[in-house]
C-alpha positions in Angstrom: 97.7 98.8 51.5 97.9 95.0 51.9 96.3 93.1 54.7 99.7 92.0 56.0 101.0 95.5 56.4 97.7 96.6 58.0 98.0 93.7 60.5 101.6 94.5 61.2 100.6 98.1 62.0 97.8 97.0 64.3 100.2 94.6 66.2 102.8 97.3 66.5 100.2 99.8 67.8 98.9 97.3 70.4 102.4 96.3 71.5 103.3 100.0 72.0 100.2 100.6 74.1 100.8 97.4 76.1 104.4 98.5 76.8 103.3 102.0 77.8 100.5 100.8 80.2 102.5 97.9 81.7 105.4 100.3 82.5 102.9 102.8 84.0 101.2 100.0 86.1 104.6 98.8 87.4 105.6 102.3 88.5 102.2 102.9 90.0 102.3 99.7 92.0 105.9 100.3 93.2 104.9 103.8 94.4 101.7 102.5 96.0 103.5 99.7 97.9 106.1 102.2 99.1 103.4 104.6 100.4 101.5 101.8 102.1 104.6 100.9 104.2 104.5 104.3 105.8 102.7 103.9 109.1 101.2 107.4 109.2 99.4 107.1 105.9 96.0 106.0 107.1 94.0 107.8 104.4 95.8 105.9 101.6 95.2 102.6 103.4 91.5 103.4 103.8 91.4 104.3 100.0 93.1 101.0 99.1 90.7 99.1 101.3 87.6 100.7 99.8 89.0 100.2 96.3 89.8 96.5 96.9 86.4 95.9 98.6 84.6 97.5 95.7 86.7 95.6 93.1 85.8 92.3 94.8 82.2 93.3 95.0 82.0 94.3 91.3 83.3 90.9 90.1 81.0 89.0 92.5 83.6 87.8 95.0 81.6 88.9 98.0 83.4 86.4 100.4 86.8 87.9 99.5 85.3 91.4 99.9 84.1 90.5 103.4 87.4 88.9 104.2 89.1 92.1 103.2 86.9 94.0 105.5 87.5 91.6 108.4 91.3 91.8 107.9 91.1 95.6 107.8 89.1 95.8 111.0 91.6 93.4 112.7 94.5 95.5 111.5 92.8 98.6 112.9 92.2 96.9 116.3 95.8 95.7 116.5 97.1 99.2 115.6 94.9 100.8 118.3 96.1 98.4 121.0 99.7 98.6 120.0 100.3 95.0 118.9 
């Protein structure tokens, strides 16, 4: 098998995987944003907050992680007081 055909097979494999995962990610984000708009879904909002906080912490963006926590606390306080 020649190098060109092997390279074409690798590119086709990678493009197929990219297409599959990008479609899955788009559907996942669409469903997640729909579920986040539901007011009674507090557990999902808490999970998303923890996930975002940990993601920012893992990459070293501690200021953004703390900003996320601050905004989440403000959102909870506004929700409690009905604003």
